[in-house]
C-alpha positions in Angstrom: 0.0 0.0 0.0 1.4 3.3 -1.0 1.1 6.7 0.7 -1.7 7.8 -1.6 -3.8 4.7 -0.8 -3.2 5.2 2.9 -4.2 8.9 2.6 -7.3 8.0 0.7 -8.3 5.4 3.3 -7.8 7.9 6.1 -9.9 10.5 4.3 -12.6 8.0 3.6 -12.7 7.0 7.3 -12.8 10.6 8.3 -15.8 11.2 6.0 -17.6 8.2 7.4 -17.1 9.4 11.0 -18.0 13.0 10.2 -21.1 11.8 8.3 -22.3 9.7 11.3 -21.8 12.6 13.7 -23.6 15.0 11.4 -26.5 12.7 10.9 -26.8 12.0 14.7 -26.5 15.7 15.5 -29.2 16.5 12.9 -31.5 13.9 14.4 -31.0 15.2 17.9 -31.5 18.8 17.0 -34.2 18.2 14.5 -32.0 19.8 11.8 -33.1 17.8 8.7 -30.4 19.6 6.5 -27.6 18.5 8.8 -29.0 15.0 9.1 -29.1 14.7 5.3 -25.6 16.1 4.9 -24.5 13.4 7.4 -26.2 10.7 5.4 -24.7 11.9 2.2 -21.2 12.0 3.7 -21.6 8.4 5.0 -23.0 7.2 1.7 -20.1 8.9 -0.2 -17.6 7.1 2.1 -19.3 3.7 1.5 -19.3 4.2 -2.2 -15.6 5.1 -2.3 -14.8 2.0 -0.3 -16.7 -0.1 -2.7 -15.0 1.4 -5.6 -11.6 0.8 -4.0 -12.6 -2.9 -3.5 -13.7 -3.2 -7.1 -10.4 -1.6 -8.3 -8.4 -4.1 -6.2 -10.4 -7.0 -7.7 -9.7 -5.8 -11.2 -6.0 -5.5 -10.4 -6.0 -9.1 -9.0 -7.8 -10.3 -12.2 -5.3 -8.6 -14.4 -2.4 -10.0 -12.4 -3.8 -13.5 -12.7 -4.4 -13.2 -16.4 -0.8 -11.9 -16.9 0.6 -14.9 -15.0 -1.5 -17.3 -17.1 -0.3 -15.7 -20.3 3.3 -15.9 -19.2 2.9 -19.6 -18.4 1.3 -20.3 -21.7 4.1 -18.4 -23.6 6.7 -20.6 -21.9 5.2 -23.8 -23.3 
């Protein structure tokens, strides 16, 4: 994992926590706008996490395909 990946994960975690706090504060105070902002922040963080997982899966698939091609070329 490189520094950019680590920074992205930290930013994503921060967004998730802030979103939860904003959503809870909005519910407690009856501030629907703050509650919605919190929900959106949390959803954004979840989506970014899912996109990271999808990117990792695609990288793994490409790596496996490359290894298979190299093995086939040796034969």
